[in-house]
ROPA-148314 format. One line per 3 residues: number of its first residue (from 1); for each residue y negated, z negated, x of C-alpha. Coordinates in steps of 0.02 Angstrom, whole numbers, plus 32768, in hexadecimal, padded with zeros to 4 digits. Example, Ala and Ser with C-alpha at 12.3 -4.5 7.8 and 13.67 -1.06 7.14 Angstrom:
2
1) 80E1:7E7A:8267 | 8035:7E9B:82AC
***
This chain:
65
1) 80B3:81A3:8225 | 811D:8114:8269 | 80C1:8118:830F
4) 8017:811B:82BA | 8045:8083:8251 | 8086:8020:82E5
7) 8020:7F80:82FA | 7FB5:7F9C:825F | 7FA1:7F19:81D8
10) 7FF3:7F59:813C | 7FDF:7F84:80B2 | 7F48:7FF2:80D7
13) 7EDB:802B:8048 | 7E56:80B1:804B | 7DE8:80D2:7FB5
16) 7D64:8153:7F8E | 7D14:817C:7EEA | 7D88:8137:7E65
19) 7E27:8156:7EC8 | 7E8C:80F8:7F46 | 7F1B:8118:7FBD
22) 7F92:808C:7FE9 | 7FF9:8099:8088 | 8083:801C:80A9
25) 8124:8007:8106 | 8198:7FA4:8093 | 822D:7FB7:8107
28) 823D:7FDB:81C0 | 826F:8091:81AB | 8209:80B7:8110
31) 8153:80E4:80EF | 810C:80E6:803F | 806A:813C:800F
34) 802B:811E:7F5F | 7F8C:815C:7F0E | 7F33:812E:7E70
37) 7E91:8112:7E13 | 7E2D:8076:7E39 | 7DB6:809A:7DA8
40) 7D1E:8063:7E0B | 7D65:7FB8:7E39 | 7D26:7F66:7ED7
43) 7D77:7F4B:7F81 | 7DB6:7E9E:7F50 | 7E17:7EE9:7EBE
46) 7E5C:7F70:7F30 | 7E96:7EED:7FAD | 7EEE:7E80:7F2C
49) 7F39:7F17:7ED6 | 7F7E:7F5A:7F7A | 7FCD:7EB1:7FA0
52) 801D:7EA6:7EF4 | 8062:7F58:7EFA | 80A6:7F3F:7FAA
55) 80FC:7E9B:7F7E | 8146:7EE5:7EE0 | 818B:7F7B:7F3E
58) 81D4:7F0C:7FC6 | 822B:7E9E:7F43 | 8270:7F35:7EE9
61) 82B1:7F86:7F87 | 82FD:7EE2:7FC0 | 8367:7EDC:7F22
64) 8399:7F93:7F35 | 83E3:7F7F:7FE3
***
């Protein structure tokens, strides 16, 4: 997974139907995969949502270290 993510812009989000999968790397040696319901929202919502979730996770993990 680490090799596959190397050089990719993150977070990555993939959506199909009413579901999405969010792939991020909040820390160097960590990969997070989150899934959820997008309830028919568009790609712009998916993009902004993925950014917000990624930033929130990074902030949380930064405090936990």
